[in-house]
N, C-alpha and C positions, 0 to 999 in steps of 0.2 A: 505495499501497498502504501505509494507517495502523493504527497499535498501541499503544495504549495499555499500559502496563507499568508495574508497582507494584515500586517498588525497595525494598528490608530490608536495609540494610549492616551490621546486630547489634552481634555486640560483637568485641572484637579485631582481628582479621587481617581481620574483615568489612569494614570499609570500604575498607582500602587495595583489596581484589583487586576487592571489585565496584566500584569508581574502574577499575580499569582495564577489566574488561567492559565496563562504559558506555564508555570510548574509543575500544572498537572496533565496538562496535554504533553510534553516535555518526558514526562513520566511513561505515560501511556504510552507512546510512540517509542519510548529507550526499550520498554519489559515488554512489546508485542514484538520487538520490531521492523516497525514501521519507520516511512522516512518522510519525516515530518519536515516542511525548509519555512521557516520565516522569515521574515521581510518587513521593517519598520519605517512607517512613512509617517509625515505629521497629517494634523489635521485642528481644524478651529482655532483656539486661542492661539495657543503655538505655530500653528502655520503661519497666522498673521506676522505673528512675528519676527517669523523665519522668514518668508515670503511675498509676504505682504497680501495675502490672500488665506480667505479660509481651509478653502478647497484647490490644494497648487495642481499644475498637469503633470509634478511627477508622482501623486496621492493615486491620483483617477490614471495614470499608465501601469501603474503596480498592481492597482487594486484589479484593473483589466486584465490583466496580463495570471493573475491568484486563480486560486480555487475555490476561493474561500475568503473572505474578511472580516477578522475582529477586530474589533471597535470599544474603546473604553468607555467614553462619555468625551462631551465637548459642553463651552460658556465659561464665561466667566463677566462680573461686572465690571471692568475694568473698561470691556466694551462699548458697555451699555450707548457711548457719546456716538457712535456709528449708524450709518443708516443702514435699514436692515439686512439687506445683503450685502455687507460689508462683514456683517457676528458672526462669530464663530456657529452659531446658530444656522444660518445659511451654508457653512460646508457638511451641516448633517442632511440636513435639505439636500442640497447638492448632490448630495452623495447618492441617497436612497433613488434619486432618480436615474442619475448616470449607471449605477446598476440593476435598476428596473423591475427590483422586485416590489411587485402588488399588495403581496400576503404578508403580515408581520404577523405568527405567534407569537404567543403571552402565556403561559400555562400559568395559574395561579392555584399549588397546591397546598394541604393542607396538612404539613408533615406527621407523621403518626411512630406511635402512639403519646406525642408530646404535642396536643395541641394546648401546651402553656406559653410558646411560641405566639401565640396570636391574641389580641384583646379581642376576640370571641367568645362566647361561651362554650363549651367541650360538647356542650346538648344540642348548640346550633350548630356549630362548625362541621361534625362529625367527621365525613371521610370527603372532605371536599374537593376537587380534583377537576379546574373549569379551564378549557381552550378559550382563547380567545382569538378571535382572527379579526384583525384591524386592519380593513383598507388601509395603502399606506400611500396610493400615489397621489387621490383627486379630493376633494370635499376642499374646505376653506384655506388650507395650507397649500394646496397648487392653485385654486381657480382666479382666471382672470375675468374682469380688471380688479382690481385691489390699489389702496392707498391712499392718501388723504386729498381733501380739497377744502380752498382759500389757504388760509394763516395755521391752519391745523384745527381749522372752527368743527370738522370734520373728517369719518374716517369710515372706507366700507372696504369688505371682502367678498367675495363670488366664491359663492360653497355650488359647484357644478358635479354632474354624476350620467355616465352614458351607459346606457345598457351593456354594451360592453364592458365597461368596467365592473357594474355589479357584476355581473355575470362568469367574469372570470375568478374574481374572489368568492365568491358565494360557492364555487364546485371544487374551489381547493376543500372549505369547510365542511362539504360534503362526505367529497371521501375523506378526510379525515373523521367524521364522524360513525362511517364506515368502519373502521380501522377501532375505535371506542365505544362509547354506550350508546349509540345510532340515537342520538337527540341535535336537533340546532334552533339554537333560539335568537330569533335576528332582530336586531333591537334597532328602535329606528323612533323617527318623529313625523309619523304618517296623518297625524288628526292637525298638524302646522307648518308643513314645507313637501312642497310641491316632489324637491330630491325624492324626502322619504314616502313618498307619493312611489314616484318607479320605482325606489328603491324594493320595495312590500311585492309590486304588479313583477317584476323580475324576480325573485328570488322565490313566490307561490308560486310562481310560472317551473322553473330551475328545482324544485322541489319533487315536482311529478316525476322526473327521473332518475328520483329517487325514493321511490315504495317505501325501502325498506327502513328508511329513515323519518324520523320523526321530528315533523317542523314544528313550531311555533312563533310567533311575533308578537313583541314586548315594545311598548313608548319606553325611551330610554329613559325618563323618571323615576317611572316606576322597577326600570331593571334595577335602577343603583340602587333603590331600596332592600330590595329585595336579592343583593348580593353577598348586603348583611345580612338581615333577618334568617333566607333560607340558602343557604352559598350550596347546599347539598342538590338543589333542584333544578342546578344548571351542570351541562352535559360542553358543548360547544357552543361560544357566544357570538356570534357573526355581527357586525356594525362597522361605520362608515369610519372616517380618518378622523374627525375631531371627538367622535362619544368614546371611540376605543381608546383614544387614550387619556381621556381620565376615567371612564371604567375600570382600566387595568389599575391605573395608580392608587383607586378606590380597594382595588381586590391584593393588591396589597395588605390587607389585617388580613389577609386567609392565610399566608404565609407567616404572617408578624412581623415586615420591614418590607420599605420600599428595597431595601441592598438584598434581597432572595429572589429578585424576581429577573428572569430571562428573558430573552426573545431571540428568536430567528426570521427572518426577511426573506422569502423565498418566490419565487416567479418568476425573476429575473437571468441574465446569464450567470452572473456573479451572488453567490450569496452572505447576508451579510447577518453576522451574530455581535449582541451586543446584552447588557443587562440595562433593563430599565428604568435605573437612577438614574441622576444627574450626573451634571458635575464635582458638586459638594465644596463650594470654593473655602469654603467657612472650616472646614474640617483636614480640608490638605495636608499632607503630607503629615498627618499628626499620627498614624495609623490605626485609625479609631473605625474606619470605612469596610464596611463589610463585602468581602469579597464574595461573596457566596452565589449574587447573583451573573458573575462576571463569570465564575466556572460550571454553572447548570449553563451559562453560555456555548463555552467552548463542550460540552454537552452535547448541546442543540448540535452544533459545529459535525462533530465527528457523528451523528443518528441521519440528519438530512444530507450531509455534505457528502460525507466519507462512507456515507452509510454502513456505520459501525454500528449498530443493534447493540451488540455485549457492551462492550466497550464502556457506551453511552451506560449504559443502564449502569452499570459499576461506578461511574462516574455521581453518578444521582444515588445510588447504594451510599458511596461513601460519605455523602452532605447529610444525608440522613444518617448514619450511625455516630459522623461525630454531632449531630444535635441530640440525638438517644443519648449521648452521654455527658450533658450535658456542658457543652462547650458554648458560649455564646462570644456574638460581638455587641458592644453595648447598645447599640439599638435596637438589639432583640428584646423585649419582654419577658416575661413568667424567671422562672426559678434557674437559675444562671451557679451552676458551682464553679463554672473557671469563666472570666472574660478573655477573649485576650486579643489581641492586636491584629491588622489588617494580615499581616505577615503569617503569624504564629496560627492565625485558623488556615490561611493555604497551605501552610507543612500539616497538617493537621487533618483536611484531606487528601492528602499524597502518604502521607501512615495508612489510612486507614485504607486508601487502594492498593499500599503494599501488602498490606493485614491481608484481604482477602483472596490477592493473587498470592499470595504465598498457600492460606490454606488451601485454593483450590489445585494448586503444583502438588501441597502434600497429599490430599485425596488420590490423584489419577494416579500419583507411583505409589497408592497403593494398591 
């Protein structure tokens, strides 16, 4: 197995959490004999300082030559005075568009049997396991026209979706639901927005091609409440760009922290993997960041790009074992036997991986 991975550490805590994700990927490669090659490039505020652009051409070129891209985070308040298309966040939007990934997969899992990680009551949390499918290249974030009027007396954005954009991300949701518990909840605001009315029409029509998958529709405001009050009622949640951004951050309560959420962006020429959290500049360099979201994103890279399902599960099981043993970073609530730094948590996941591999080898030796 040979894999070329472009690494974009980015800003704030991005380099710290990415370092731990790389630690785990390198361990997997070395222990299994895979040939993983890593090339680092700049993005976001770091790239602005080095190249004067949040997404310089060398970064794009390396991404296009790679099999996958692993991103840390972008954003820094020191660039808030710049125009929107010059800020670090523009680098992220530009990267998504350049890679062409339109389906953003964001799992929200209640780690078992350690529900104390989550602020949600254990009897409500249960064995929650939601896979959010967020459309990533349309809606308000990319719609034109957009801008300000007059002397910034008013501002406007455009929400726009085509049948093709809705159908292609919908198909991803139905196909993944077939491999899970065969249920899709499509989230919109069809009682108010024409784009949502089209969304509902297209998804309803598409659902007829998947008679084995149950489809229901829900308004985004009702969904936001039910994610917290009845998370076990969801399997695959499908929604547009803005709604997906907000709902998945809310769903961090299921796992216990925004720092624990991973994501994969698929559908384009090159897959993109990144933790859901931002750059958190206030804690950058202090060893306080939670690397589990970045490590879980590395597991998704193993699953979706490398097609190494067993290795992906090993990484996810290692995360589970670390949490079960009572190890935490400061952002995770609940009963904490040991509070670890970013690096210590990464090393602990690596240790659990090594222990699992040793057990497996010992079993086969017998």
